C-alpha angles and dihedrals in degrees: 000000000000121000102233122208120236089256092053092048090050091048091053090052090048090053091058094078098057090039090052091050090052092049089049089057092049093044127261092235093057111113116231090239089058095055117112121234092254090052092051091048090050091051091051093047092049093047095046093041092051091049093048093047091052092047090049091050090050091050090054089058095055110117115251093249092057100047120107117259118255134193088266089066093060112108093219 
């Protein structure tokens, strides 16, 4: 088991809404074994995309003094 950071846990919770909408389109009563390959791929894309979007939004909120250095920060 991976020890998730608070930001990762929040990103997982944020991904639940788009994932729930996708499941609503498929049908909540549909068994996982009955999903088609395209449906499974869509669920994965929605879940991963929602997680990544939330993580990106969190990264944008990091104060300037805590952000990683980039090549643009080099004085030469």
